C-alpha positions as a Markdown table, in Angstrom:
| # | Residue | x | y | z |
|---|---|---|---|---|
| 1 | Unk | -19.5 | -9.8 | -19.7 |
| 2 | Unk | -20.6 | -8.3 | -16.3 |
| 3 | Unk | -19.0 | -5.1 | -14.4 |
| 4 | Unk | -17.7 | -6.0 | -11.1 |
| 5 | Unk | -16.1 | -3.6 | -8.3 |
| 6 | Unk | -13.9 | -4.6 | -5.6 |
| 7 | Unk | -12.3 | -2.6 | -2.6 |
| 8 | Unk | -8.9 | -2.3 | -2.8 |
| 9 | Unk | -6.9 | -1.1 | 0.3 |
| 10 | Unk | -3.6 | 0.5 | 0.6 |
| 11 | Unk | -3.7 | 2.8 | -2.3 |
| 12 | Unk | -2.5 | 6.3 | -1.3 |
| 13 | Unk | -1.1 | 8.2 | -4.8 |
| 14 | Unk | -1.8 | 7.7 | -8.5 |
| 15 | Unk | 1.1 | 5.5 | -8.6 |
| 16 | Unk | -0.6 | 3.0 | -6.4 |
| 17 | Unk | -3.8 | 3.3 | -8.7 |
| 18 | Unk | -2.0 | 3.1 | -11.9 |
| 19 | Unk | -0.1 | -0.4 | -10.6 |
| 20 | Unk | -3.8 | -1.4 | -9.6 |
| 21 | Unk | -5.0 | -0.5 | -13.3 |
| 22 | Unk | -1.8 | -2.2 | -15.1 |
| 23 | Unk | -2.3 | -5.5 | -12.7 |
| 24 | Unk | -5.7 | -5.8 | -13.8 |
| 25 | Unk | -5.3 | -5.3 | -17.4 |
| 26 | Unk | -2.9 | -8.2 | -17.7 |
| 27 | Unk | -5.3 | -10.7 | -16.8 |
| 28 | Unk | -6.8 | -12.2 | -19.9 |
| 29 | Unk | -10.6 | -12.0 | -19.6 |
| 30 | Unk | -10.4 | -8.6 | -17.9 |
| 31 | Unk | -11.4 | -5.2 | -19.8 |
| 32 | Unk | -12.6 | -1.8 | -19.1 |
| 33 | Unk | -10.6 | -1.3 | -15.8 |
| 34 | Unk | -11.3 | 2.0 | -13.8 |
| 35 | Unk | -9.5 | 2.6 | -10.8 |
| 36 | Unk | -10.9 | 5.2 | -8.2 |
| 37 | Unk | -8.0 | 6.1 | -5.9 |
| 38 | Unk | -10.1 | 8.5 | -3.3 |
| 39 | Unk | -12.9 | 5.8 | -3.2 |
| 40 | Unk | -10.5 | 2.8 | -2.9 |
| 41 | Unk | -12.3 | 1.0 | -5.4 |
| 42 | Unk | -11.5 | -0.8 | -8.8 |
| 43 | Unk | -14.2 | -1.6 | -11.3 |
| 44 | Unk | -14.0 | -3.8 | -14.5 |
| 45 | Unk | -15.6 | -6.1 | -16.9 |
| 46 | Unk | -14.9 | -9.8 | -16.7 |
| 47 | Unk | -15.8 | -12.5 | -19.3 |
| 48 | Unk | -16.4 | -14.9 | -16.6 |
| 49 | Unk | -17.3 | -15.0 | -12.8 |
| 50 | Unk | -14.0 | -16.9 | -11.7 |
| 51 | Unk | -11.8 | -14.0 | -13.1 |
| 52 | Unk | -12.7 | -11.6 | -10.2 |
| 53 | Unk | -11.1 | -14.3 | -7.5 |
| 54 | Unk | -8.2 | -14.2 | -9.7 |
| 55 | Unk | -8.2 | -10.2 | -10.0 |
| 56 | Unk | -8.7 | -10.0 | -6.1 |
| 57 | Unk | -5.4 | -12.4 | -5.5 |
| 58 | Unk | -3.4 | -10.5 | -8.1 |
| 59 | Unk | -4.0 | -7.0 | -7.0 |
| 60 | Unk | -3.5 | -8.3 | -3.3 |
| 61 | Unk | 0.0 | -9.9 | -4.3 |
| 62 | Unk | 0.8 | -6.5 | -5.9 |
| 63 | Unk | 0.7 | -5.1 | -2.5 |
| 64 | Unk | -2.9 | -3.7 | -2.3 |
| 65 | Unk | -5.0 | -5.7 | -0.2 |
| 66 | Unk | -8.5 | -6.3 | -2.1 |
| 67 | Unk | -11.9 | -7.8 | -1.7 |
| 68 | Unk | -14.9 | -8.5 | -3.4 |
């Protein structure tokens, strides 16, 4: 497992950060999710590197543009 941090834009409240956290937790192979609202970042552990791209896509599709 490796720890990853991505940038997440358009988060403005605790509901937003909660949605990002839930979106990431619903992806198999991702765990230990922590979202930093003020820092516009999300950190999590992945079992394989390809999950990072999947996470970025899922968070972006949820309305919060994300990038590595």
